[in-house]
C-alpha positions in Angstrom: 117.9 56.8 101.2 117.9 60.3 99.9 114.6 61.3 98.3 112.7 58.2 99.3 109.8 58.6 101.8 110.2 56.5 104.9 107.9 55.6 107.8 108.8 56.0 111.4 106.1 55.4 114.1 103.4 55.9 111.5 104.7 59.3 110.4 106.1 60.1 107.0 109.8 60.9 106.7 111.4 62.8 103.9 115.2 62.7 103.5 116.6 66.2 103.3 120.0 66.6 101.6 122.5 69.4 102.3 122.8 72.3 100.0 126.2 73.8 99.0 127.4 76.2 101.7 129.9 78.9 100.7 133.2 79.0 102.5 132.7 82.6 103.5 131.0 83.0 106.8 127.3 84.0 106.5 128.0 87.1 108.6 130.4 88.4 105.8 128.1 87.6 102.8 126.3 90.5 101.1 122.8 89.3 102.0 120.5 91.5 100.0 117.2 89.5 100.0 114.3 91.9 100.6 110.8 91.1 101.5 107.9 92.3 99.2 107.5 95.3 101.6 111.1 96.3 100.9 112.1 96.2 104.5 115.7 96.0 105.7 118.0 93.3 104.3 119.6 90.7 106.5 122.9 92.6 106.1 121.2 95.7 107.4 119.8 93.8 110.3 123.3 92.4 111.0 124.7 96.0 111.0 121.9 97.0 113.5 122.7 94.2 115.9 126.4 95.0 115.7 125.9 98.7 116.5 123.4 97.8 119.3 125.7 95.3 120.9 128.4 98.0 121.1 126.1 100.1 123.4 127.7 99.0 126.7 125.1 100.9 128.8 122.2 99.1 127.0 123.9 95.7 127.4 124.5 96.4 131.1 120.8 97.4 131.6 119.5 93.9 130.9 118.6 92.1 134.1 120.2 88.7 134.3 118.6 85.7 136.0 120.6 82.6 137.0 117.6 80.3 136.3 116.3 81.4 132.9 116.7 83.6 129.9 115.7 87.3 130.2 114.9 89.7 127.4 114.0 93.3 126.4 112.1 94.3 123.3 114.1 96.9 121.2 113.1 99.2 118.3 114.6 97.5 115.2 115.3 99.3 111.9 112.6 99.7 109.2 109.8 98.1 111.2 111.8 95.0 112.2 111.5 93.2 115.5 114.5 93.2 117.8 115.4 91.8 121.1 118.2 91.9 123.7 118.5 88.5 125.3 120.4 87.2 128.4 121.5 83.6 128.5 122.3 81.9 131.9 125.0 79.2 131.8 123.7 76.0 130.2 120.6 77.5 128.5 119.5 77.3 124.9 116.6 77.7 122.5 116.1 74.2 121.2 115.7 73.6 117.4 113.4 76.2 115.7 113.0 78.4 112.7 111.6 81.9 112.1 109.2 81.1 109.3 109.2 83.8 106.6 111.4 86.2 108.5 115.0 87.0 107.7 117.2 87.9 110.6 120.5 88.4 112.3 122.0 88.0 115.8 125.2 88.8 117.5 126.8 88.0 120.8 127.4 91.1 122.9 129.1 89.3 125.8 130.0 85.8 126.5 130.0 83.0 123.9 127.1 81.4 122.1 127.1 78.2 120.0 124.8 77.9 117.0 123.9 74.5 115.4 122.1 74.9 112.1 121.0 72.8 109.1 122.5 73.5 105.7 119.3 72.7 103.8 116.1 74.3 103.1 113.3 72.2 104.6 109.8 71.9 103.2 107.7 74.7 104.7 104.6 72.6 105.4 103.0 69.3 104.9 105.3 67.3 107.1 105.7 66.2 110.7 108.9 64.2 110.6 112.0 64.5 108.5 115.0 62.2 108.2 118.1 64.4 107.7 121.0 63.2 105.5 124.6 63.2 106.3 126.7 66.4 106.0 123.7 68.7 106.8 124.9 69.9 110.1 126.8 73.2 110.7 128.1 74.6 113.9 129.8 77.9 114.8 130.9 79.6 117.9 130.1 83.3 118.3 132.2 85.1 120.9 131.6 88.7 121.8 131.3 90.9 118.7 130.6 88.0 116.4 127.3 87.4 114.7 125.6 86.1 111.6 122.7 86.9 109.2 120.3 84.3 107.9 117.5 84.0 105.4 113.9 82.7 105.6 113.2 79.3 107.1 116.7 79.0 108.8 116.5 76.1 111.2 118.9 76.3 114.1 119.4 76.1 117.9 121.5 78.6 119.9 123.2 77.6 123.2 125.2 79.1 126.0 127.4 76.1 126.8 129.4 77.9 129.5 129.0 76.4 133.0 129.7 79.7 134.7 129.3 82.8 132.4 126.2 84.5 131.2 125.9 85.5 127.6 124.0 88.5 126.1 123.0 88.8 122.5 121.1 91.1 120.2 118.6 89.7 117.6 116.6 91.3 114.8 114.0 89.9 112.4 112.0 91.2 109.4 109.2 91.1 109.0 108.3 90.9 112.7 108.1 87.2 113.5 104.8 85.8 112.3 105.5 82.5 114.0 108.2 80.2 115.4 108.2 76.5 114.6 109.8 74.4 117.2 111.4 71.0 116.6 112.8 68.1 118.5 115.7 66.1 117.2 116.9 62.5 117.8 119.9 61.7 115.7 119.0 62.3 112.1 115.3 62.6 112.8 113.8 66.0 113.1 110.2 66.4 114.3 107.9 69.4 114.2 106.6 69.7 117.7 104.6 73.0 117.8 104.1 76.3 116.2 104.1 79.4 118.3 102.5 82.8 117.4 103.6 86.2 118.8 101.3 86.1 121.8 103.2 83.1 123.0 106.4 85.0 123.6 105.5 88.7 123.9 
C-alpha cells in the first residue's frame, strides 16, 4: 500500500510512511533550525515558553471559561507570536499544522495530551491522505513539560481531564501565516480548511 495512490470517495489518497524518530524527547533535542530571517530557534522558543509558564502571576491572570478555550496574546522573543491559552476540561484543537512556522508549547498547569504524526506530509496538492502504520505518536505533558517542533508539524492537543482546566504557553516563528485544519477517520487524514491570521486574532 505504501507509495501507491489510492482513491476514496473520488479523492486521491497518498500513503505516508513514518520517518525515524529519535528516542530522545523532542523537548530535549538541540533544535537549531532557523528561518531565512534568522529568527529564534525552536529551542529558544521552548526556553521562552518555559520561562513564561513559570510566571505564576501571569498564569493566574488568564480568565478561564468552563465552556471554551480562552487566550491572551503575548510578546514573543525575536518577533515571534506567542499565546497563553486556557483549556476547559474535555477541550482540544483538532488535527492541524502551523505551515512554515516552527514552534514550542508547554503546559503551565494541568495536563495536556498531544497526538502527532511522525512523518512529513506533502505541503500542498492533496486533499486526502492514507496514513501508514506506526506513524502515530502520543505524549502527555504535565505542568512544566513541553516540546519544540519544526515546520509542518501535524498534531492535535487535548485536555482529557473531566474536571481540571489546563493552561499552556505557545510560541511560533515566523508569526503564523496560516493554520491548516484536518479531520481524521482511522488512517485517513483530510484537509478541511485553511485559516489565516484574521480568523483567530
